[in-house]
Structure formats: C-alpha cells, structure tokens
C-alpha positions in Angstrom: -19.5 -33.7 46.3 -21.5 -36.1 43.6 -21.0 -38.8 41.9 -18.9 -38.7 39.0 -20.3 -41.6 37.7 -23.7 -40.7 37.4 -25.5 -41.5 34.0 -27.1 -38.3 32.0 -30.9 -38.4 31.6 -33.0 -38.4 28.8 -36.3 -36.2 28.6 -37.8 -35.3 25.6 -40.1 -32.1 24.8 -42.6 -31.1 22.2 -40.6 -29.1 19.5 -40.4 -25.6 19.4 -42.2 -26.0 23.3 -40.9 -23.1 25.5 -42.7 -24.4 28.7 -42.3 -27.4 31.0 -45.9 -28.4 29.7 -44.0 -29.4 26.4 -42.2 -31.6 28.6 -42.1 -35.7 28.1 -40.4 -37.3 31.1 -42.4 -40.4 30.9 -44.7 -41.8 28.4 -47.6 -42.8 30.8 -49.8 -41.0 32.7 -47.5 -41.4 35.8 -43.5 -42.0 36.3 -42.8 -45.3 37.1 -39.7 -47.9 36.2 -41.4 -48.9 32.8 -42.8 -45.7 31.8 -39.7 -43.3 32.5 -37.9 -42.3 29.2 -34.5 -43.4 30.7 -35.7 -45.1 33.5 -36.7 -44.1 37.1 -33.4 -42.2 39.1 -34.6 -42.9 42.4 -34.0 -46.5 41.8 -30.8 -46.4 40.3 -32.3 -46.9 36.9 -31.2 -44.1 34.5 -30.4 -45.9 31.5 -27.1 -44.4 29.7 -28.0 -42.7 26.3 -25.3 -41.3 23.7 -26.6 -37.8 22.2 -27.4 -39.4 19.0 -29.0 -42.1 20.4 -31.3 -39.6 23.0 -32.0 -37.9 19.9 -33.1 -40.9 17.9 -35.2 -42.3 21.4 -37.0 -39.1 21.1 -37.8 -39.2 17.6 -39.2 -42.8 18.2 -41.4 -41.8 21.3 -42.7 -39.1 19.5 -44.3 -41.1 16.7 -45.6 -43.6 19.2 -47.5 -41.2 20.7 -48.3 -38.8 18.3 -45.9 -35.9 18.9 -43.0 -34.2 17.3 -40.3 -34.5 20.0 -37.0 -33.6 20.6 -34.2 -33.2 23.4 -35.0 -30.3 25.5 -34.2 -26.7 25.6 -35.9 -25.8 29.0 -36.2 -26.9 32.3 -38.6 -29.6 33.3 -38.2 -29.6 36.7 -41.0 -31.3 38.6 -42.3 -33.1 35.7 -41.3 -36.8 37.2 -38.8 -39.7 37.0 -36.8 -38.2 39.7 -34.7 -36.5 37.2 -34.6 -32.9 39.2 -31.1 -33.6 40.7 -29.5 -35.5 37.4 -28.0 -34.3 34.8 -30.0 -34.6 31.3 -29.1 -34.3 27.9 -30.6 -31.0 26.1 -30.1 -29.6 23.2 -28.5 -26.7 23.9 -24.4 -26.5 23.4 -22.6 -26.2 26.7 -21.3 -23.2 27.4 -18.0 -21.8 26.1 -18.6 -24.6 23.2 -18.0 -23.4 19.5 -19.3 -26.9 18.3 -22.3 -26.1 16.1 -25.3 -27.8 16.5 -27.0 -30.0 13.9 -30.6 -30.8 13.4 
C-alpha cells in the first residue's frame, strides 16, 4: 500500500521531446536537494506545486537555462532526484478524462 499523502513531483522536458534525453529533473550536472526541480525525493523533500505552478516553473527554468521547457509527456525514468517511485505531473490527460488541455 502506498502513502496517500505523497506529494507529486515536477519534472520538465524540452518541448516536443519524445525521449528521456529531453528530461530535466534537475538544473545542475547532478541531482541534489538544491538542484532538483521539485526537491529530492529520497530525503522527503518534494515541494508541492499545483498544475499551473508546475507549468510556470518549467517555463521559468527553461528561460534560465536557455531551453524551451514544458511538463513532460514521456517517461523520465532514471534521470535523477529519486522520482522513479514518485507520482509526477505531466502534460498528458488522465485516462478517462474528457477535460481538454490548453496550451
């Protein structure tokens, strides 16, 4: 049984990227508590963001690093910050959802 109170992590991807090479879970060359986009999961440091805050965060981080970043639409497994076992925000609609995305 999982922990129902787990926070959802934010990971950003280079816009239109279809592989995990475009994933950006951290802003430095290695993942640590200061560089992980949504905090370091193994230390219980996931920072909570709403969907809209996460979208804005990816845009802001992208402008800081010179990349066009958005929420991911692919798996970023193995890309750092211990997010593999965390729920993550994506730009994919939930299964069975009839809510249209806005871009």
